[in-house]
Structure formats: structure tokens, C-alpha cells
C-alpha positions as CSV (number, residue, x, y, z in Angstrom):
1,M,43.9,47.6,133.2
2,I,46.4,49.0,130.6
3,R,49.2,47.6,132.7
4,F,47.5,44.2,132.9
5,L,47.1,44.2,129.1
6,L,50.8,45.1,128.5
7,K,52.0,42.3,130.8
8,G,49.7,39.9,129.0
9,L,51.0,40.9,125.5
10,I,54.7,40.7,126.7
11,R,54.3,37.3,128.3
12,D,52.2,35.7,125.5
13,H,54.3,35.9,122.4
14,H,51.6,34.3,120.3
15,R,49.4,37.4,120.9
16,S,52.1,40.0,120.3
17,V,55.2,38.9,118.5
18,F,53.8,37.7,115.2
19,P,51.2,40.5,114.8
20,V,53.9,43.1,115.6
21,I,56.3,41.5,113.0
22,I,53.5,41.6,110.3
23,V,52.7,45.3,111.1
24,S,56.3,46.2,111.2
25,L,57.0,44.7,107.8
26,G,54.0,46.3,106.2
27,V,54.8,49.8,107.7
28,M,58.4,49.4,106.7
29,L,57.5,48.8,103.1
30,T,54.9,51.5,103.1
31,T,57.4,54.1,104.4
32,L,60.2,53.0,102.1
33,L,58.0,53.1,98.9
34,F,56.5,56.4,99.9
35,S,60.0,57.9,100.5
36,F,61.1,56.5,97.1
37,L,58.2,58.0,95.3
38,S,58.8,61.3,97.0
39,G,62.5,61.1,96.0
40,V,61.8,60.3,92.3
41,L,59.2,63.1,92.0
42,S,61.5,65.6,93.8
43,D,64.5,64.6,91.6
44,M,62.5,64.9,88.4
45,I,61.0,68.2,89.3
46,D,64.4,69.5,90.4
47,A,66.2,68.3,87.2
48,S,63.4,69.6,85.0
49,A,63.4,73.0,86.7
50,R,67.2,73.4,86.5
51,F,67.7,72.3,82.9
52,E,64.3,72.7,81.2
53,T,61.4,74.5,82.7
54,G,62.4,76.7,85.6
55,H,59.8,77.4,88.2
56,L,58.4,79.9,85.8
57,K,59.2,80.3,82.1
58,I,58.6,83.2,79.7
59,V,58.5,82.7,75.9
60,T,56.7,84.3,73.0
61,R,53.2,83.0,72.1
62,A,54.6,81.9,68.7
63,Y,57.5,80.1,70.3
64,Q,55.2,78.4,72.8
65,T,53.2,76.8,70.0
66,L,56.3,75.3,68.3
67,S,58.6,74.9,71.3
68,D,59.5,71.3,70.5
69,Q,61.2,72.6,67.3
70,L,63.3,75.1,69.0
71,P,62.2,78.0,66.7
72,N,64.7,80.7,67.6
73,D,63.3,82.9,64.8
74,L,60.3,83.2,67.1
75,A,62.3,84.1,70.2
76,L,62.1,87.0,72.6
77,T,63.7,90.3,71.8
78,H,64.8,93.2,74.0
79,V,65.6,90.7,76.7
80,D,67.6,93.1,78.8
81,T,64.6,95.4,79.2
82,L,62.3,92.5,80.0
83,L,64.7,91.1,82.6
84,A,65.0,94.5,84.3
85,S,61.2,94.8,84.4
86,L,60.9,91.3,85.9
87,R,63.5,91.9,88.5
88,R,61.7,95.1,89.5
89,D,58.2,93.6,89.6
90,Y,59.2,90.2,91.1
91,P,62.4,91.0,93.1
92,G,62.4,87.7,95.1
93,Y,62.9,85.6,92.0
94,D,66.1,85.0,90.1
95,W,65.4,85.6,86.4
96,T,67.8,84.4,83.7
97,A,67.8,84.2,79.9
98,R,68.7,81.1,77.9
99,I,68.9,79.9,74.4
100,K,68.3,76.3,73.3
101,F,69.6,75.3,69.9
102,A,70.3,72.2,67.8
103,G,72.6,71.6,64.9
104,L,75.5,69.7,63.5
105,L,78.9,69.6,65.1
106,D,81.7,69.5,62.6
107,V,85.1,68.2,63.8
108,P,88.1,69.1,61.5
109,D,91.2,67.0,61.2
110,E,94.8,68.3,61.3
111,H,94.4,69.6,57.7
112,G,91.2,71.5,58.5
113,E,89.1,69.0,56.6
114,T,85.9,67.4,58.1
115,K,86.9,64.4,60.1
116,T,83.5,63.6,61.6
117,Q,80.1,65.2,62.2
118,N,77.5,64.6,64.9
119,P,74.1,66.0,65.8
120,V,74.3,68.2,69.0
121,F,71.8,69.7,71.4
122,G,73.0,73.0,72.8
123,L,72.2,75.1,75.9
124,A,73.4,78.7,76.1
125,V,73.5,80.2,79.6
126,D,75.3,83.1,81.3
127,L,78.6,81.5,82.2
128,L,81.1,84.4,81.9
129,R,79.3,87.3,83.6
130,S,77.5,85.5,86.4
131,G,78.2,82.3,88.4
132,R,74.6,81.7,89.3
133,E,73.8,79.6,86.2
134,A,76.9,77.5,86.6
135,E,76.0,76.8,90.2
136,R,72.4,76.0,89.4
137,L,73.3,73.5,86.7
138,N,76.2,72.1,88.8
139,V,78.5,72.6,85.9
140,R,81.7,72.7,88.0
141,K,80.8,69.4,89.7
142,A,79.9,67.9,86.3
143,I,83.3,68.6,84.7
144,V,85.1,65.3,83.9
145,S,88.1,66.9,82.2
146,G,89.3,70.4,81.4
147,R,87.9,73.5,83.0
148,M,85.1,76.0,82.9
149,P,84.9,78.5,80.0
150,Q,86.9,81.6,80.9
151,H,87.0,83.3,77.5
152,P,84.6,83.9,74.6
153,G,84.4,81.1,72.1
154,E,85.1,78.3,74.7
155,V,82.5,75.6,75.2
156,L,81.8,72.4,77.2
157,V,80.6,69.2,75.6
158,S,79.3,66.0,77.2
159,D,82.0,63.5,77.9
160,E,80.1,60.8,75.9
161,L,79.9,63.0,72.9
162,A,83.6,63.9,73.1
163,R,84.6,60.2,73.1
164,R,82.2,59.5,70.2
165,I,83.7,62.2,67.9
166,D,87.2,61.6,69.3
167,V,88.1,65.1,70.4
168,G,90.0,66.4,73.5
169,I,90.6,69.6,75.4
170,G,91.6,72.5,73.2
171,H,90.3,70.9,70.0
172,P,88.4,73.2,67.6
173,I,84.9,72.4,66.5
174,T,82.4,74.1,64.2
175,L,78.7,74.5,65.0
176,L,76.4,74.4,61.9
177,S,72.9,75.6,62.8
178,S,70.2,78.0,61.7
179,S,70.2,81.7,62.6
180,S,67.2,83.7,64.0
181,S,66.5,85.0,60.5
182,G,66.4,81.5,59.0
183,G,69.8,81.5,57.4
184,M,72.8,79.2,57.9
185,A,74.8,79.9,61.1
186,I,78.4,78.8,61.2
187,Q,80.6,79.4,64.2
188,N,83.9,78.1,65.4
189,F,84.5,77.1,69.1
190,I,87.2,75.6,71.3
191,I,86.5,72.7,73.6
192,C,87.7,73.7,77.1
193,G,86.2,70.8,79.1
194,T,83.9,67.8,79.1
195,V,81.0,67.3,81.4
196,E,78.7,64.5,82.7
197,F,75.6,65.6,84.5
198,G,74.2,62.1,85.3
199,I,71.1,62.8,83.2
200,A,70.9,60.6,80.1
201,A,69.1,63.2,78.0
202,M,72.0,65.7,78.6
203,D,74.9,63.3,78.6
204,R,74.2,61.8,75.1
205,G,75.2,64.8,73.1
206,A,75.0,68.2,74.9
207,M,77.0,71.4,74.3
208,I,77.1,74.1,76.9
209,A,78.1,77.6,75.7
210,D,78.0,81.1,77.0
211,L,74.9,83.1,76.2
212,S,76.7,85.9,74.4
213,D,78.6,83.5,72.1
214,I,75.4,81.9,70.9
215,Q,73.6,85.3,70.6
216,Y,76.4,86.3,68.2
217,A,76.5,82.9,66.4
218,L,72.7,82.8,65.8
219,D,72.3,86.5,65.1
220,M,70.2,87.1,68.2
221,P,71.5,90.4,69.7
222,D,69.6,91.1,72.9
223,G,67.5,88.0,72.2
224,A,66.8,84.8,74.0
225,A,64.6,81.7,73.4
226,E,63.3,81.9,77.0
227,I,63.5,83.5,80.4
228,L,63.4,81.3,83.4
229,G,62.5,82.3,86.9
230,Y,63.5,80.5,90.1
231,S,62.1,81.0,93.6
232,P,64.3,82.5,96.3
233,N,64.4,79.3,98.4
234,G,64.9,77.0,95.4
235,F,61.6,75.1,95.9
236,Y,58.6,75.3,93.5
237,V,55.5,76.7,95.2
238,S,52.5,75.9,93.0
239,D,50.0,78.6,94.3
240,E,52.6,81.3,94.3
241,A,53.8,80.5,90.7
242,A,50.2,80.4,89.5
243,A,49.4,83.8,91.0
244,M,52.5,85.3,89.3
245,R,51.6,83.7,86.0
246,H,48.1,85.1,86.1
247,A,49.3,88.6,87.0
248,F,51.9,88.7,84.3
249,N,49.7,87.3,81.5
250,D,46.9,89.7,82.3
251,R,49.1,92.5,81.1
252,F,49.2,91.0,77.6
253,T,45.8,89.3,77.4
254,R,44.4,91.9,74.9
255,S,47.5,92.0,72.7
256,A,47.2,90.4,69.3
257,D,51.0,90.3,68.9
258,R,52.1,86.7,68.4
259,Y,55.5,87.8,69.7
260,A,54.1,89.0,73.0
261,P,55.6,87.3,76.0
262,V,53.6,84.6,77.9
263,M,54.5,83.1,81.3
264,M,54.0,79.4,82.1
265,T,54.4,77.5,85.4
266,L,56.5,74.4,85.8
267,E,53.3,72.2,85.9
268,E,52.1,73.6,82.6
269,Q,55.2,72.3,80.8
270,N,56.2,68.8,79.5
271,G,53.2,67.2,81.1
272,L,54.7,67.7,84.6
273,G,51.3,68.6,86.1
274,E,49.9,65.3,85.1
275,Y,53.0,63.5,86.3
276,I,52.8,65.1,89.7
277,S,49.1,64.2,90.0
278,Y,50.0,60.6,88.9
279,I,52.7,60.2,91.5
280,D,50.3,61.5,94.2
281,T,47.7,59.1,93.1
282,V,50.2,56.2,93.1
283,G,51.2,57.2,96.6
284,Y,47.5,56.9,97.8
285,I,47.2,53.6,96.0
286,V,50.3,52.2,97.7
287,V,49.0,53.1,101.1
288,G,45.6,51.7,100.2
289,V,47.0,48.4,98.9
290,F,49.1,47.8,102.0
291,L,46.1,48.7,104.2
292,A,44.0,46.1,102.4
293,A,46.7,43.5,102.4
294,M,47.6,44.0,106.1
295,S,44.0,44.0,107.0
296,M,43.5,40.6,105.4
297,V,46.6,39.1,107.0
298,L,45.7,40.5,110.5
299,L,42.2,39.4,110.0
300,I,43.4,35.8,109.6
301,V,45.8,36.3,112.5
302,G,43.0,37.7,114.6
303,L,40.6,34.9,113.8
304,M,43.3,32.3,114.6
305,S,44.1,34.1,117.9
306,G,40.4,34.4,118.7
307,I,39.8,30.7,118.3
308,R,42.8,29.9,120.5
309,R,41.5,32.4,123.1
310,Y,37.9,31.1,123.3
311,G,38.8,29.4,126.6
312,E,40.3,32.6,128.0
313,I,37.3,34.5,126.9
314,G,35.1,31.9,128.7
315,V,37.0,32.4,132.0
316,R,36.7,36.2,131.7
317,L,32.9,35.9,131.0
318,A,32.6,33.6,134.1
319,L,34.4,36.2,136.2
320,G,31.8,38.7,135.3
321,E,33.3,40.6,132.3
322,S,30.8,41.6,129.7
323,K,31.2,40.9,126.0
324,D,31.4,44.6,125.3
325,M,34.3,45.0,127.8
326,I,36.2,42.0,126.3
327,Y,35.7,43.4,122.8
328,T,36.9,46.8,123.9
329,M,40.0,45.3,125.5
330,L,40.8,43.4,122.3
331,L,40.6,46.7,120.4
332,V,42.9,48.3,123.0
333,E,45.4,45.4,122.5
334,S,45.3,45.9,118.8
335,V,46.1,49.6,119.2
336,V,49.1,48.8,121.4
337,I,50.3,46.2,118.8
338,G,49.6,48.7,116.0
339,I,51.6,51.5,117.7
340,A,54.5,49.1,118.5
341,G,54.6,47.6,115.0
342,S,54.3,51.0,113.4
343,C,57.1,52.5,115.4
344,I,59.4,49.6,114.6
345,G,58.4,49.6,110.9
346,T,58.8,53.4,110.6
347,V,62.3,53.2,112.1
348,L,63.4,50.4,109.7
349,G,61.7,52.1,106.7
350,V,63.3,55.4,107.4
351,A,66.7,53.8,108.0
352,I,66.6,52.0,104.6
353,A,65.3,55.1,102.9
354,Y,68.1,57.1,104.4
355,Y,70.6,54.7,102.9
356,F,69.1,55.1,99.4
357,Q,68.9,58.9,100.0
358,E,72.6,59.0,100.6
359,I,73.8,56.3,98.2
360,G,71.0,56.2,95.6
361,L,70.0,53.5,93.1
362,D,71.6,53.6,89.6
363,I,69.0,53.2,86.8
364,T,71.2,54.3,83.9
365,G,70.2,51.2,81.9
366,A,66.5,52.1,82.1
367,L,67.1,55.7,81.0
368,R,69.7,55.0,78.2
369,N,67.3,56.1,75.4
370,S,65.1,58.3,77.5
371,S,64.6,62.1,76.9
372,I,63.2,62.7,80.4
373,M,65.1,65.2,82.5
374,M,65.8,62.8,85.3
375,S,68.9,61.8,87.2
376,N,70.4,58.4,86.5
377,L,70.8,58.0,90.2
378,V,67.4,57.7,91.9
379,R,67.4,58.7,95.5
380,A,64.8,58.3,98.2
381,R,63.7,61.5,100.0
382,I,62.9,61.5,103.7
383,G,60.3,64.2,104.6
384,A,58.0,64.8,107.5
385,A,55.4,62.5,106.0
386,S,57.8,59.6,106.0
387,F,57.6,59.6,109.8
388,Y,53.9,59.2,110.0
389,I,52.6,57.8,106.7
390,G,53.2,54.2,108.0
391,F,51.0,54.7,111.0
392,I,47.9,55.0,108.8
393,P,47.9,51.4,107.5
394,G,49.7,50.1,110.7
395,L,47.0,51.2,113.1
396,A,44.0,51.1,110.7
397,A,44.7,47.5,109.5
398,T,45.3,46.2,113.0
399,L,42.1,47.8,114.4
400,L,40.1,46.6,111.4
401,G,41.4,43.0,111.6
402,T,40.7,42.8,115.4
403,A,37.3,44.4,115.0
404,L,36.2,41.9,112.3
405,S,37.6,38.9,114.2
406,G,36.3,40.1,117.6
407,I,32.7,40.1,116.3
408,Q,32.8,36.3,116.8
409,I,32.6,36.9,120.6
410,F,29.0,38.2,120.2
411,K,28.0,35.3,118.0
412,R,29.0,32.6,120.4
413,Q,27.1,31.5,123.6
414,T,28.7,31.6,127.0
415,A,27.8,27.9,127.5
416,S,29.7,26.8,124.4
417,L,32.7,28.8,125.6
418,F,32.6,27.0,128.9
419,K,32.5,23.6,127.1
420,E,35.6,24.6,125.1
421,L,37.3,25.6,128.3
422,E,36.6,22.1,129.8
423,A,37.8,20.4,126.7
């Protein structure tokens, strides 16, 4: 019987080609949009983790309350001891200290007088003693001109900022900021390179310096604004991170010290938890919308096909087939069409998603004034779900459309079907 149905579908293009095309297009769009949403979410989490949140972050309670103001007077102290403790208690994670700072960048002319000034956002990481931070932030790949810092006092600035303040490699600059004690901090640096990360929030006016240089400049010996932790495989695991946060914070629950350290997961920072939930919800909505749209289209196709096939159904009833058997065969046909269309649509959707995964889509214009840690180049991401997510609306919509249209078989009398056959 299955062989008979397959021959009928192949020979009668009206019963197979158009429904398969509709299913294929719907599945292709579902797969492509799902892969794009996965890619956007993955890129945003990855960029936020590398530059901003880590998979886990440790700050003081006081700093956590005012973190948007970068209050380095409320930063962690005795950081080396705390890092040693973290590496002992959680050996699988990579723990690193950082300092975020803001200030005014003063550019002198050839006479040592101020030529121009510009606000700057700074990030101090361990560049000279360890190469892990440079690798994590892709600093080497981001260098547009110049080289990596090799000596104390050398810094990197964003290429856009360097053009704005008209400085080149080897040009001296002065950072004007506030120290950890609330006083004025003034420190001279030499530009050794310019960088472009492809992240609008960083490329507008960032300065990358070695951690020890900023500790000295801001009077923060053995201090850091935050300590970030990264999982061994580089992927954020929500349950594992939550368990570590709970265990760490339990040690300081009873402490009344506002400078006591507190650990946060990635989802607890910058509204990322809500954003992840939002993207998941949007993914379900996309699949639901296509399921409903495809069901309506295939319902109409099924009704038109059912009307055209009333004569065929009359013959089959005359040959002794029951209405239940005919209805079942129609459902089996819809499953075959759904599987064929879903396979074709999935292949097309994955192929297009692979193109955007490798090439990407430039959205620089949309992020020009954005502060979101997100790459300017949006890429799709092909995962295991990309290969089966399209089968959900593809099969369900086809079955639903056929099931609804096939009900008409039971509502019509055999005699009227014979009359339509004679006509």
C-alpha cells in the first residue's frame, strides 16, 4: 500500500509538488530564523562574557550596588590571596582580575601643551604576565596598527579613537582619572597600537592597558574592580555556575562587611537572564507562527485537493474501501509529503544558515550608538536543533491541514460522490 501511495504521489504532481514546495519554504524559513536567533544569542553571550561579565564575576557588595559608576574606591583588595583561594577551590575555572575605569585622555602637542582631550573607557587586564587574557579578548587579531604592549606604560587604544584625537603609534598620552582613594590620578602612557574589536561599545573609545600599570596609576596595589571566572570548555553552563555562586556566597552570608566579596552568574548581570528567556520565547513564537501559517495554507491546499479528488474517492468507495481507510491513507500521504518537504526545507535552511555563519551580516549602522556588548557582524549558528526544528511545523502543519480537510469525506454521501464521478 505504501508503494502504491508513493507511485500516486510521484505521478500526480498536483497532489505532491505544490504541497512539498509550501512545506519546504516554511521549514526553510523556520530553520533559518531559528539558526539566526541562536547565533545572535550565542554571539551576545560570548561577547558579554569575554569583555564584561565572565561566566562568573566576583565584586564587593558595595561595588555591586554602584557598578554602573565604576566605583574603584569600593573595589576588591588582597586580590592575589583571593585568586589563589579560587584556583584552589575551583581548579577547573580560569580566574582573572580586571579593572574598569573611565577618565579623560589628554593629548599633548609637540610643545607639551594640551592639543585635545577626549573621554575614554578603559579596561585593565593581565597582558604582560599572561597571554590568556589577550587570547580571550582576541587582542592580537583586533590590532589594526602597531603591536601588543611589551613594556610597562604601553597601551592600546581603539582605532576610531586614535583617528578622532589624531594620534599615532609611539605618541604619548595622559590619563586623567580618579584614584581608589578619591583623589586625582594622572598617569602618562605611550600608544603602542590601535585595535578594532568589531563591537561598537568598545570601538568608540576604548583603552586597553596592563593590569599592573592601572593598579599603580589608580593607587590600587593588590586590588581589582572584579574577578572573572571562565569555564574550562569556554561555554556557560547555567546550573554549574549557579551551584558555584551559591556555595561561594554562603561563606559570606553572615558577614556585615560591605566590602565582602559576592559572586554573580552571567545571567544575573546586565539583564542577560531576561534577554536569554526573551530569545527562547521568541524562538517558540517563530515556530508557532509558522505552524499556524503553514496549517492554514495546507488546509486550503487540502480542501482544494479534496474537492478535486471527490471522484477518485467515489471510485475507491465503490471498490469497497471504507471511509476510515481512505481517511487514514490521506493522513499517510500527508506524512510522506511532510517528511519530504521537511527534509528539503531543512537542507536549504541549513545551507543558507551556513553561509551566514561563515560570512555573517553586518549591522554596524544599527549598533552605532549602542552600548550592548554585541559584535557588529551577526552570524547564524548551526546546532543540533537546526536539523530537526523544522520537522515540527513541517509534519504537524501537513497532518493538521489534511486532517481538517479530510473530515469532509465523512460529511458527504456515497451517492453524491458517484454523481460527481459521472459528471
